[in-house]
C-alpha positions as CSV (number, residue, x, y, z in Angstrom):
1,X,0.0,0.0,0.0
2,X,2.9,2.4,0.7
3,X,5.6,0.9,-1.5
4,X,5.6,4.0,-3.8
5,X,5.0,6.5,-1.0
6,X,7.7,9.0,0.0
7,X,10.0,8.0,2.9
8,X,9.6,9.5,6.4
9,X,12.6,11.8,5.9
10,X,10.7,13.5,3.0
11,X,7.4,14.0,4.7
12,X,8.3,14.6,8.3
13,X,9.2,18.3,7.8
14,X,5.7,18.9,6.3
15,X,4.1,16.9,9.1
16,X,5.8,19.0,11.8
17,X,4.8,22.2,10.0
18,X,1.2,20.9,9.8
19,X,1.1,19.9,13.5
20,X,2.7,23.1,14.8
21,X,1.8,23.6,18.5
22,X,-1.5,21.7,18.1
23,X,-2.4,18.7,20.3
24,X,-1.7,15.4,18.7
25,X,-4.9,13.4,18.7
26,X,-5.2,9.8,17.6
27,X,-6.9,6.5,18.5
28,X,-4.2,4.5,20.3
29,X,-2.0,7.6,20.1
30,X,0.8,6.2,22.2
31,X,1.7,3.9,19.3
32,X,1.7,6.6,16.7
33,X,3.3,9.2,18.9
34,X,6.2,7.0,19.9
35,X,6.9,6.1,16.2
36,X,6.7,9.8,15.2
37,X,8.8,11.0,18.1
38,X,11.6,8.4,17.4
39,X,11.5,9.0,13.7
40,X,11.8,12.8,14.3
41,X,14.7,12.3,16.8
42,X,16.6,10.4,14.1
43,X,16.0,13.3,11.7
44,X,16.9,16.0,14.2
45,X,13.4,17.1,15.2
46,X,12.0,17.2,18.7
47,X,8.3,16.2,19.0
48,X,6.9,17.3,22.4
49,X,3.3,18.3,21.6
50,X,0.6,17.4,24.0
51,X,-1.2,14.2,23.1
52,X,-4.8,13.1,23.4
53,X,-5.5,9.4,23.1
54,X,-9.1,8.8,22.0
55,X,-8.7,5.0,22.8
56,X,-8.0,5.8,26.4
57,X,-10.9,8.4,26.4
58,X,-13.3,5.8,24.8
59,X,-12.4,3.3,27.5
60,X,-13.4,5.8,30.2
61,X,-16.5,7.3,28.6
62,X,-17.9,4.1,27.0
63,X,-17.3,1.3,29.6
64,X,-20.4,-0.5,28.3
65,X,-18.6,-1.4,25.0
66,X,-16.7,-4.7,25.2
67,X,-14.1,-3.4,22.7
68,X,-13.0,0.1,21.9
69,X,-11.7,-0.2,18.4
70,X,-12.1,3.0,16.4
71,X,-14.7,1.5,14.1
72,X,-16.8,0.3,17.0
73,X,-16.7,3.7,18.7
74,X,-17.8,5.3,15.5
75,X,-20.6,2.8,15.1
76,X,-21.8,3.6,18.6
77,X,-22.0,7.3,17.8
78,X,-23.4,6.7,14.3
79,X,-20.3,8.0,12.5
80,X,-19.5,6.5,9.1
81,X,-16.0,5.1,9.4
82,X,-13.9,4.2,6.4
83,X,-10.4,2.8,6.8
């Protein structure tokens, strides 16, 4: 799926510019944030933005769900989810 995509060193500067001082928000954010932080460090960037993990939030807010995958949380709220 990504074999012809640009490498991280090519896209990281644009990603950092896009993110700016914003809060990094993702489902299971720890995973993505750790990857991005380590990749940035290797490229000479420091990623220290605040982070909000919607998976952790869903676990607190929706204890009635047996699983908290993003597609199931979206289903619960009636949000159309496309991978």
